[in-house]
C-alpha positions as CSV (number, residue, x, y, z in Angstrom):
1,M,-39.5,-9.1,-36.8
2,L,-41.1,-6.6,-34.4
3,S,-44.3,-8.4,-33.8
4,E,-46.9,-7.1,-31.4
5,P,-45.7,-7.8,-27.8
6,R,-48.1,-9.0,-25.2
7,A,-46.9,-6.1,-23.0
8,G,-47.9,-3.7,-25.7
9,R,-51.5,-5.1,-25.8
10,L,-51.7,-5.1,-22.0
11,A,-50.4,-1.5,-21.7
12,A,-52.5,-0.1,-24.6
13,W,-55.8,-1.6,-23.6
14,G,-55.1,-1.2,-19.9
15,N,-54.6,2.5,-20.5
16,A,-57.8,2.7,-22.4
17,L,-59.6,0.9,-19.5
18,L,-58.0,3.2,-16.9
19,A,-59.1,6.2,-19.0
20,G,-62.7,4.9,-19.1
21,L,-62.7,4.5,-22.9
22,V,-63.4,0.8,-23.0
23,S,-65.2,-1.7,-20.9
24,P,-63.3,-4.3,-18.8
25,D,-64.6,-7.1,-20.9
26,D,-63.5,-5.5,-24.2
27,A,-60.1,-4.6,-22.7
28,V,-59.4,-8.2,-21.5
29,L,-60.6,-9.7,-24.8
30,A,-58.2,-7.5,-26.7
31,V,-55.3,-8.2,-24.4
32,V,-55.8,-12.0,-24.5
33,G,-56.1,-12.1,-28.3
34,D,-55.4,-15.5,-29.6
35,D,-54.1,-16.8,-26.3
36,T,-56.3,-19.1,-24.1
37,V,-56.1,-17.2,-20.8
38,H,-54.1,-14.5,-19.0
39,R,-53.8,-14.5,-15.2
40,V,-51.8,-12.3,-12.8
41,A,-49.8,-13.6,-9.8
42,G,-48.4,-11.5,-7.0
43,V,-51.1,-8.7,-7.1
44,P,-51.0,-7.0,-3.6
45,G,-53.8,-8.2,-1.5
46,E,-54.5,-11.3,-3.5
47,P,-53.3,-14.7,-2.1
48,G,-53.0,-16.4,-5.6
49,P,-53.2,-15.7,-9.3
50,V,-56.3,-13.8,-10.4
51,G,-57.9,-12.9,-13.8
52,L,-57.0,-9.8,-15.7
53,T,-60.2,-8.0,-14.9
54,L,-59.7,-8.3,-11.2
55,A,-56.0,-7.6,-11.5
56,L,-56.5,-4.3,-13.4
57,G,-59.2,-3.3,-11.0
58,R,-56.9,-3.9,-8.0
59,L,-54.0,-2.0,-9.6
60,R,-56.3,1.0,-10.2
61,A,-57.4,0.8,-6.6
62,L,-53.7,0.9,-5.6
63,G,-53.2,4.2,-7.5
64,V,-52.1,3.0,-10.9
65,D,-53.2,5.5,-13.5
66,G,-51.0,4.5,-16.5
67,L,-49.1,1.6,-17.9
68,R,-45.8,1.8,-19.8
69,V,-44.1,-0.8,-22.0
70,A,-40.5,-2.0,-21.7
71,L,-38.8,-4.0,-24.5
72,P,-35.3,-4.7,-23.2
73,A,-32.6,-6.6,-25.1
74,P,-29.1,-7.6,-23.9
75,G,-27.1,-4.4,-23.3
76,H,-30.2,-2.3,-23.8
77,P,-32.6,-2.0,-20.8
78,L,-35.2,-0.1,-22.9
79,G,-38.1,1.1,-20.7
80,L,-36.8,-0.3,-17.5
81,S,-36.0,1.5,-14.2
82,G,-34.9,-1.3,-11.9
83,P,-34.4,-2.9,-9.5
84,P,-32.0,-5.5,-10.9
85,E,-34.4,-8.4,-10.0
86,F,-37.2,-7.0,-12.1
87,N,-34.9,-6.0,-14.9
88,A,-33.5,-9.6,-15.1
89,R,-37.0,-11.1,-15.3
90,A,-38.0,-8.5,-18.0
91,L,-34.8,-9.1,-20.0
92,E,-35.5,-12.9,-20.0
93,A,-39.0,-12.3,-21.3
94,R,-37.9,-9.5,-23.6
95,E,-40.9,-7.4,-22.5
96,A,-42.6,-6.0,-19.4
97,V,-45.2,-3.5,-18.3
98,V,-44.3,-0.8,-15.7
99,C,-47.1,0.9,-13.7
100,R,-47.3,4.6,-13.1
101,G,-48.8,5.6,-9.8
102,A,-47.6,2.5,-7.9
103,A,-44.2,0.9,-7.8
104,L,-45.2,-2.3,-9.5
105,G,-44.4,-4.0,-12.8
106,L,-45.7,-7.0,-14.8
107,V,-43.6,-9.6,-16.6
108,P,-45.3,-12.3,-18.7
109,E,-44.5,-16.0,-18.5
110,V,-45.8,-17.8,-21.5
111,S,-46.5,-21.6,-21.6
112,G,-48.1,-24.0,-24.1
113,V,-50.5,-26.5,-22.8
114,G,-51.9,-29.5,-24.8
115,P,-50.9,-32.0,-27.4
116,A,-49.0,-31.1,-30.6
117,G,-51.4,-29.5,-33.1
118,D,-53.7,-28.4,-30.3
119,V,-51.5,-26.3,-28.1
120,R,-53.2,-23.7,-26.0
121,V,-51.1,-20.7,-25.0
122,E,-51.5,-19.5,-21.4
123,V,-49.9,-16.4,-19.9
124,L,-49.1,-15.8,-16.3
125,W,-48.1,-12.2,-15.5
126,H,-45.9,-11.8,-12.5
127,C,-46.6,-8.6,-10.5
128,L,-43.3,-7.5,-9.0
129,P,-41.9,-4.4,-7.3
130,V,-40.2,-1.8,-9.4
131,R,-38.1,1.3,-8.8
132,E,-40.0,4.6,-9.3
133,A,-37.6,6.4,-11.8
134,P,-37.7,7.5,-15.4
135,P,-37.7,4.6,-17.9
136,A,-34.4,4.0,-19.7
137,D,-33.8,5.3,-23.2
138,V,-37.4,6.0,-24.2
139,P,-37.7,8.8,-26.7
140,S,-40.6,11.1,-27.3
141,L,-42.9,10.3,-30.3
142,G,-41.4,13.1,-32.3
143,E,-37.8,11.9,-31.6
144,A,-38.8,8.3,-32.4
145,E,-40.4,9.2,-35.7
146,R,-37.3,11.2,-36.8
147,E,-34.8,8.6,-35.6
148,L,-36.8,5.8,-37.3
149,A,-36.9,7.6,-40.6
150,E,-33.1,8.3,-40.5
151,A,-32.2,4.8,-39.4
152,L,-34.3,3.3,-42.2
153,R,-32.6,5.5,-44.7
154,E,-29.1,4.7,-43.5
155,A,-29.8,0.9,-43.3
156,T,-31.4,0.9,-46.7
157,E,-28.3,2.6,-48.2
158,T,-26.0,0.1,-46.5
159,L,-28.0,-2.9,-47.4
160,T,-28.3,-1.7,-51.0
161,R,-24.5,-1.7,-51.2
162,L,-24.6,-5.3,-49.9
163,D,-27.3,-6.3,-52.4
164,V,-29.7,-7.2,-49.6
165,A,-31.9,-4.1,-49.5
166,G,-35.5,-4.6,-48.6
167,S,-36.7,-4.5,-52.1
168,G,-36.7,-8.1,-53.3
169,P,-39.5,-10.7,-53.4
170,V,-38.7,-12.0,-49.8
171,A,-38.9,-8.5,-48.3
172,E,-42.0,-7.7,-50.3
173,A,-43.6,-10.9,-49.0
174,A,-42.7,-10.0,-45.5
175,V,-44.2,-6.6,-45.7
176,A,-47.3,-8.0,-47.4
177,A,-47.7,-10.5,-44.6
178,Y,-47.4,-7.7,-42.1
179,R,-50.0,-5.6,-43.8
180,A,-52.4,-8.6,-43.9
181,R,-52.0,-9.2,-40.2
182,T,-52.6,-5.5,-39.5
183,E,-55.8,-5.5,-41.5
184,A,-57.0,-8.7,-39.8
185,D,-56.1,-7.4,-36.3
186,G,-58.1,-4.2,-36.9
187,E,-57.0,-1.4,-34.6
188,V,-53.2,-0.8,-34.3
189,L,-53.6,0.8,-30.9
190,A,-56.4,1.0,-28.3
191,P,-58.8,4.0,-28.2
192,G,-57.3,7.2,-26.7
193,Y,-53.9,7.0,-28.5
194,P,-52.9,10.0,-30.7
195,Q,-52.8,9.4,-34.5
196,R,-49.1,10.1,-34.5
197,A,-48.5,7.1,-32.2
198,V,-50.4,4.9,-34.6
199,R,-48.2,6.1,-37.4
200,V,-45.0,5.6,-35.5
201,L,-46.0,2.1,-34.4
202,E,-47.0,1.1,-38.0
203,L,-43.6,2.4,-39.3
204,A,-41.7,0.5,-36.6
205,R,-43.5,-2.7,-37.4
206,R,-42.9,-2.2,-41.1
207,V,-39.2,-1.6,-40.4
208,G,-39.2,-4.8,-38.3
209,A,-40.6,-6.8,-41.3
210,L,-37.9,-5.4,-43.6
211,V,-35.2,-6.2,-41.0
212,A,-36.5,-9.8,-40.7
213,A,-36.5,-10.2,-44.4
214,A,-32.9,-8.8,-44.8
215,Q,-31.7,-11.2,-42.1
216,G,-33.0,-14.2,-44.1
217,T,-30.1,-16.2,-45.5
218,G,-31.9,-16.7,-48.8
219,H,-32.3,-13.0,-49.7
220,G,-29.8,-10.9,-51.5
221,G,-26.1,-11.5,-52.4
222,A,-24.4,-11.3,-49.0
223,V,-23.1,-14.8,-48.5
224,S,-19.6,-14.5,-47.2
225,A,-18.8,-14.3,-43.5
226,S,-17.6,-10.7,-43.8
227,E,-20.7,-9.7,-45.8
228,M,-23.0,-11.4,-43.2
229,A,-21.2,-9.5,-40.5
230,A,-21.6,-6.2,-42.4
231,R,-25.3,-7.0,-42.8
232,G,-25.7,-7.7,-39.1
233,A,-23.9,-4.4,-38.2
234,A,-26.2,-2.5,-40.5
235,L,-29.3,-4.1,-39.0
236,R,-28.6,-3.8,-35.3
237,P,-28.9,0.0,-35.1
238,V,-32.2,0.1,-37.1
239,E,-33.7,-2.8,-35.0
240,R,-32.8,-0.9,-31.8
241,T,-34.3,2.3,-33.2
242,A,-37.4,0.5,-34.2
243,R,-37.8,-1.0,-30.7
244,R,-37.4,2.4,-29.2
245,A,-40.1,3.8,-31.5
246,Q,-42.4,0.9,-30.6
247,V,-42.0,1.7,-26.9
248,A,-42.5,5.4,-27.5
249,A,-45.8,4.7,-29.4
250,Y,-47.2,2.4,-26.6
251,N,-46.1,4.8,-23.9
252,S,-47.2,8.0,-25.6
253,V,-50.7,8.3,-24.0
254,V,-49.1,8.0,-20.5
255,E,-46.5,10.6,-21.3
256,E,-49.0,13.0,-22.9
257,Y,-51.2,13.0,-19.8
258,G,-48.8,13.4,-16.9
259,G,-45.2,13.3,-18.0
260,R,-42.6,10.8,-17.0
C-alpha cells in the first residue's frame, strides 16, 4: 500500500515552513508524527546530528527554498537526479527528499529502540550531496491525474477478468481502513498546497489500498501460478503510476512556484 512516506511529511511541512505558512514547532510536530524523534546528520556547518528545527533553519540559510520528494524503486529512480551514491542510499530507503536551492538531499534511516511492545521509532536523516538536475520521471499534476485514472481503469478491467478486482470484502476493508486513517490524520497535505494536489494524493493512496488488497492471497479467484503472474503484471504498472502521482502531489508546490 502507498502509505504516507516520511519524506512526504518532511517535504510538505518543510515547504510550508519555508513559505512562512506554519511555525517551526508545528512543522516539526507534523513531520515527526508518531515517531519518537527525528534528527539530521551531515548538515553543513554542524559537527554532529541536530534537531529538525535547527536543520531546516540551516538549510534555509544555505539557500534552500523548496523540498522535493523521491520515491524510487528497483529500476525506477523516481524523483532522483544523482549522484549514484545518493541514489543508492535513497533506493535502499525507498524514499528521499531533494532540496531546491542547494545541492543537498536527505535520506531517512529508521530504527526501533526499546523492548518488544514498547518500541520507539527514531529517524536519522542523512544530509548528502546531490546533483543539481531535473528529477527523474516526475509528471505534472495534470499528467499524474490523467495517468492515474487511466491506469486504475485498465488495472480494474484486467483484475476483473482474473476475478480479483478491488470490489470484494477484503478490498472494501482496505479502503475503509485507509479512509479511517485519513480522517484521523486530518490534513492530507500541509498548508499552501493546491487542492488539485490533495485530490491527486488521495486518489494515489486509494489506488495503493486497492493494489494491496488485490495482492492479498486470500482475495479473488486467481490461485494458479500463471494467474498470480498475470495479477502481478497488471498491478505493477498501476503501482508505478500511483507512486509517480504521489511524488507529483508532494512536489507540486515547488514546481508551481519556480519550475524544475
